[in-house]
Structures are given as structure tokens and as C-alpha cells.
MARTOR-69173 format. One line per field, with one value per atom (N, C-alpha, C, O): atom name; x, y, z. Coordinates in pm, whole numbers, always signed. Example, Ala and Ser with C-alpha at 12.3 -4.5 7.8 and 13.67 -1.06 7.14 Angstrom:
atomo	c(N,CA,C,O,N,CA,C,O)
x	c(+1319,+1230,+1320,+1424,+1285,+1367,+1290,+1341)
y	c(-569,-450,-330,-332,-225,-106,+3,+114)
z	c(+780,+780,+780,+846,+708,+714,+787,+804)
# end
This chain:
atomo	c(N,CA,C,O,N,CA,C,O,N,CA,C,O,N,CA,C,O,N,CA,C,O,N,CA,C,O,N,CA,C,O,N,CA,C,O,N,CA,C,O,N,CA,C,O,N,CA,C,O,N,CA,C,O,N,CA,C,O,N,CA,C,O,N,CA,C,O,N,CA,C,O,N,CA,C,O,N,CA,C,O,N,CA,C,O,N,CA,C,O,N,CA,C,O,N,CA,C,O,N,CA,C,O,N,CA,C,O,N,CA,C,O,N,CA,C,O,N,CA,C,O,N,CA,C,O,N,CA,C,O,N,CA,C,O,N,CA,C,O,N,CA,C,O,N,CA,C,O,N,CA,C,O,N,CA,C,O,N,CA,C,O,N,CA,C,O,N,CA,C,O,N,CA,C,O,N,CA,C,O,N,CA,C,O,N,CA,C,O,N,CA,C,O,N,CA,C,O,N,CA,C,O,N,CA,C,O,N,CA,C,O,N,CA,C,O,N,CA,C,O,N,CA,C,O,N,CA,C,O,N,CA,C,O,N,CA,C,O,N,CA,C,O,N,CA,C,O,N,CA,C,O,N,CA,C,O,N,CA,C,O,N,CA,C,O,N,CA,C,O,N,CA,C,O,N,CA,C,O,N,CA,C,O,N,CA,C,O,N,CA,C,O,N,CA,C,O,N,CA,C,O,N,CA,C,O,N,CA,C,O,N,CA,C,O,N,CA,C,O,N,CA,C,O,N,CA,C,O,N,CA,C,O,N,CA,C,O,N,CA,C,O,N,CA,C,O,N,CA,C,O,N,CA,C,O,N,CA,C,O,N,CA,C,O,N,CA,C,O,N,CA,C,O,N,CA,C,O,N,CA,C,O,N,CA,C,O,N,CA,C,O,N,CA,C,O,N,CA,C,O,N,CA,C,O,N,CA,C,O,N,CA,C,O,N,CA,C,O,N,CA,C,O,N,CA,C,O,N,CA,C,O,N,CA,C,O,N,CA,C,O,N,CA,C,O,N,CA,C,O,N,CA,C,O,N,CA,C,O,N,CA,C,O,N,CA,C,O,N,CA,C,O,N,CA,C,O,N,CA,C,O,N,CA,C,O,N,CA,C,O,N,CA,C,O)
x	c(+496,+425,+466,+485,+481,+520,+402,+289,+428,+321,+281,+356,+160,+111,+201,+224,+252,+340,+468,+515,+524,+645,+615,+693,+501,+461,+442,+484,+378,+361,+495,+512,+589,+722,+791,+854,+779,+838,+775,+845,+644,+572,+617,+642,+626,+666,+805,+831,+896,+1032,+1031,+1096,+957,+950,+889,+937,+784,+723,+821,+833,+890,+989,+1101,+1143,+1151,+1258,+1215,+1298,+1085,+1032,+997,+951,+1019,+997,+860,+823,+785,+651,+652,+703,+596,+578,+464,+358,+485,+379,+379,+481,+262,+241,+168,+78,+207,+139,+46,+87,-78,-174,-238,-253,-276,-351,-490,-507,-589,-727,-783,-750,-867,-934,-915,-873,-947,-940,-847,-835,-780,-690,-718,-732,-726,-745,-609,-513,-605,-484,-467,-561,-348,-320,-415,-447,-459,-548,-695,-783,-723,-859,-935,-1039,-885,-951,-925,-829,-1012,-996,-934,-970,-840,-782,-834,-822,-892,-944,-855,-830,-807,-718,-786,-720,-919,-992,-1008,-1073,-951,-965,-1093,-1137,-1152,-1275,-1251,-1143,-1350,-1344,-1317,-1379,-1226,-1194,-1082,-1042,-1028,-918,-805,-774,-744,-637,-512,-489,-432,-309,-205,-135,-195,-95,-163,-250,-123,-166,-48,+50,-58,+53,+25,-88,+135,+126,+236,+351,+199,+300,+361,+304,+474,+534,+441,+454,+347,+253,+132,+41,+132,+25,-89,-178,-91,-197,-190,-85,-304,-310,-338,-403,-288,-316,-341,-290,-419,-450,-427,-471,-358,-329,-369,-322,-457,-493,-399,-395,-325,-226,-286,-344,-270,-314,-206,-134,-195,-104,-173,-294,-98,-159,-275,-261,-387,-507,-593,-707,-541,-617,-725,-706,-838,-950,-982,-967,-1027,-1063,-1200,-1287,-1216,-1345,-1437,-1391,-1568,-1663,-1636,-1646,-1603,-1579,-1452,-1444,-1354,-1234,-1267,-1217,-1351,-1393,-1471,-1449,-1561,-1640,-1547,-1563,-1449,-1354,-1283,-1276,-1230,-1159,-1250,-1209,-1373,-1467,-1495,-1503,-1509,-1538,-1421,-1442,-1298,-1185,-1159,-1111,-1190,-1175,-1270,-1233,-1394,-1492,-1444,-1481,-1363,-1311,-1183,-1127,-1136,-1020,-889,-787,-891,-767,-735,-824,-607,-565,-572,-532,-623,-637,-649,-678,-626,-641,-584,-539,-588,-538,-407,-399,-303,-173,-126,-140,-69,-11,+140,+206,+194,+338,+377,+291,+506,+551,+519,+485,+529,+501,+356,+329,+262,+122,+98,+21,+163,+148,+197,+132,+310,+364,+272,+261,+205,+107,-10,-57,-57,-168,-128,-202,-11,+34,+64,+52,+104,+132,+4,+10,-111,-238,-296,-403,-226,-280,-392,-393,-482,-591,-538,-442,-600,-561,-588,-691,-499,-521,-617,-638,-677,-759,-903,-954,-969,-1112,-1168,-1285,-1090,-1147,-1119,-1159)
y	c(+34,-60,-203,-233,-288,-426,-505,-489,-591,-670,-785,-826,-836,-950,-1072,-1148,-1090,-1203,-1195,-1297,-1077,-1060,-1091,-1158,-1043,-1070,-1220,-1275,-1287,-1433,-1503,-1591,-1465,-1526,-1500,-1590,-1379,-1346,-1431,-1480,-1448,-1528,-1674,-1736,-1727,-1868,-1892,-1995,-1799,-1812,-1807,-1888,-1711,-1699,-1824,-1870,-1878,-2000,-2117,-2194,-2131,-2239,-2223,-2321,-2101,-2076,-2109,-2147,-2094,-2123,-2272,-2312,-2352,-2495,-2544,-2658,-2459,-2497,-2539,-2466,-2656,-2700,-2617,-2606,-2559,-2477,-2489,-2521,-2463,-2478,-2356,-2303,-2313,-2205,-2271,-2362,-2227,-2287,-2181,-2066,-2223,-2138,-2196,-2318,-2111,-2153,-2097,-1985,-2174,-2123,-2209,-2324,-2149,-2217,-2141,-2019,-2218,-2161,-2228,-2350,-2147,-2204,-2251,-2175,-2378,-2435,-2394,-2345,-2414,-2376,-2442,-2385,-2565,-2636,-2598,-2658,-2498,-2450,-2513,-2461,-2624,-2686,-2605,-2528,-2622,-2555,-2650,-2768,-2600,-2674,-2610,-2489,-2692,-2647,-2705,-2826,-2622,-2669,-2767,-2845,-2763,-2855,-2808,-2875,-2695,-2641,-2559,-2501,-2553,-2476,-2325,-2275,-2257,-2112,-2053,-2092,-1958,-1894,-1959,-1908,-2071,-2139,-2040,-1958,-2049,-1956,-1973,-2079,-1867,-1865,-1964,-2026,-1978,-2064,-2153,-2108,-2278,-2366,-2451,-2463,-2510,-2592,-2655,-2660,-2706,-2782,-2741,-2719,-2732,-2713,-2849,-2952,-2853,-2983,-3073,-3196,-3013,-3092,-3141,-3203,-3113,-3159,-3061,-3084,-2952,-2851,-2788,-2742,-2787,-2730,-2579,-2533,-2504,-2361,-2317,-2377,-2211,-2149,-1999,-1938,-1941,-1798,-1735,-1775,-1638,-1558,-1438,-1363,-1418,-1310,-1191,-1206,-1075,-950,-845,-842,-758,-645,-541,-547,-448,-346,-277,-233,-268,-208,-306,-274,-425,-525,-586,-603,-618,-676,-815,-842,-901,-1036,-1034,-954,-1124,-1139,-1221,-1297,-1207,-1282,-1432,-1495,-1492,-1636,-1675,-1786,-1585,-1611,-1608,-1689,-1515,-1505,-1629,-1683,-1675,-1795,-1915,-1995,-1929,-2040,-2038,-2140,-1922,-1912,-1943,-2011,-1894,-1923,-2073,-2127,-2139,-2282,-2365,-2457,-2334,-2413,-2384,-2471,-2264,-2231,-2316,-2366,-2332,-2416,-2560,-2631,-2604,-2741,-2756,-2866,-2647,-2654,-2604,-2612,-2553,-2502,-2363,-2287,-2332,-2196,-2122,-2175,-2000,-1929,-1780,-1733,-1707,-1563,-1497,-1562,-1365,-1282,-1220,-1163,-1231,-1176,-1081,-1107,-970,-871,-862,-777,-951,-952,-1087,-1163,-1119,-1243,-1248,-1354,-1134,-1130,-1168,-1243,-1116,-1152,-1300,-1364,-1353,-1496,-1581,-1679,-1546,-1621,-1612,-1708,-1499,-1486,-1581,-1645,-1590,-1681,-1824,-1897,-1865,-2003,-2036,-2151,-1937,-1962,-1978,-2017,-1948,-1965,-1836,-1838,-1726,-1597,-1557,-1601,-1477,-1432,-1350,-1275,-1366,-1290,-1141,-1106,-1053,-911,-854,-733,-942,-892,-938,-963,-948,-966,-1096,-1100,-1200,-1331,-1361,-1466)
z	c(-1023,-938,-976,-1094,-877,-898,-953,-907,-1051,-1111,-1019,-930,-1042,-965,-985,-891,-1105,-1133,-1050,-998,-1037,-956,-810,-743,-760,-621,-601,-499,-697,-687,-675,-591,-758,-753,-620,-564,-568,-439,-328,-239,-335,-236,-244,-141,-364,-380,-325,-261,-349,-296,-144,-78,-87,+59,+123,+226,+62,+114,+108,+204,-4,-19,+83,+145,+99,+195,+338,+421,+366,+499,+516,+622,+412,+422,+378,+407,+307,+263,+116,+30,+88,-50,-108,-47,-226,-284,-436,-498,-493,-636,-690,-625,-806,-880,-980,-1052,-983,-1076,-1163,-1123,-1282,-1373,-1389,-1398,-1392,-1405,-1534,-1574,-1600,-1718,-1840,-1833,-1954,-2082,-2176,-2170,-2263,-2362,-2495,-2502,-2601,-2734,-2787,-2791,-2827,-2882,-3028,-3090,-3083,-3222,-3321,-3425,-3288,-3379,-3361,-3424,-3275,-3258,-3143,-3102,-3090,-2975,-2850,-2843,-2748,-2621,-2520,-2514,-2442,-2330,-2203,-2183,-2115,-1986,-1878,-1876,-1787,-1681,-1587,-1518,-1583,-1498,-1355,-1274,-1322,-1187,-1176,-1275,-1057,-1043,-1059,-1028,-1108,-1121,-983,-885,-978,-850,-773,-668,-822,-752,-728,-814,-612,-575,-660,-720,-664,-744,-695,-774,-563,-501,-398,-323,-397,-288,-248,-321,-130,-84,+49,+97,+109,+233,+328,+288,+455,+558,+590,+551,+660,+695,+777,+774,+851,+930,+848,+903,+717,+631,+613,+531,+688,+675,+536,+493,+468,+334,+343,+436,+244,+239,+95,+0,+82,-47,-34,+64,-130,-127,-260,-366,-252,-368,-367,-269,-474,-481,-556,-663,-497,-559,-543,-443,-642,-627,-539,-522,-483,-398,-470,-585,-403,-461,-538,-572,-567,-641,-553,-433,-614,-538,-592,-711,-503,-547,-614,-579,-709,-777,-689,-603,-708,-624,-622,-516,-737,-740,-664,-611,-657,-578,-429,-352,-390,-250,-210,-101,-295,-266,-251,-159,-342,-333,-198,-130,-158,-30,+88,+182,+83,+192,+202,+312,+87,+86,+139,+218,+98,+147,+295,+368,+338,+480,+564,+670,+516,+586,+598,+692,+503,+502,+584,+592,+645,+732,+676,+743,+554,+494,+549,+587,+553,+580,+448,+345,+449,+323,+345,+455,+236,+241,+117,+23,+120,+11,+57,+166,-27,+8,-100,-220,-55,-145,-128,-188,-44,-18,+39,+85,+35,+98,+248,+301,+314,+458,+487,+581,+406,+426,+398,+469,+296,+265,+381,+418,+439,+552,+674,+750,+693,+802,+779,+873,+657,+625,+655,+722,+607,+623,+768,+809,+847,+988,+1071,+1187,+1010,+1079,+1135,+1196,+1115,+1159,+1064,+949,+1109,+1022,+907,+922,+792,+675,+698,+756,+655,+671,+568,+561,+487,+376,+385,+494,+270,+260,+314,+353,+318,+355,+500,+550)
# end
């Protein structure tokens, strides 16, 4: 089975090839070597990938491997950004991500 990281990379390449600026983000806290905690500063549930279409429309994509399910906080994040006008959804393949960014309804939970 293909890992989520591989799917994320495939999606990022497909989005870039289609002309979309996109960014991979990490959410959470990490303990540094000196014992201090580093917090990314992003809200809990923030999507794996976000970006912009050439027309300025923002999008958020939560990446899951086949059979993977989104956590409640990820669903809330997607619902909130959707209310604000962003394109968003859950993608398990580059094709699904491109459907989300094109404005078609997500084939998944959100």
C-alpha cells in the first residue's frame, strides 16, 4: 500500500504541474534537543496542503491514504475554511486533489 507521504508528494507535483502554488505544512509540537517545545503555530486540524489558484482562490487539501479517515478536528477545520469561501476536501490521489482545486465537490467526507 502507498504511504500517505508518497500520496502527498504525488499530489503536490500534480498541483504544481497544473499551475497551482501549493505548500505542505506540519502541525503540532516537537521537543527540541535542548528540551524546549517548538509549536508550529498552526491550528489543530490544519490541512496537509494548502495553496492558491492563479485567480487567487485559496484551497486546502487533507491527504489520506486509501481507507484513512479524517479526525474530528480536521473535519472541523475543513468545514470552517469552506464557510469562509475556500475550496477544500479530502484527497486520496492526485486526481481527487485536482477535482477539489477545480471547484468540483470533494468525493469524500467534507
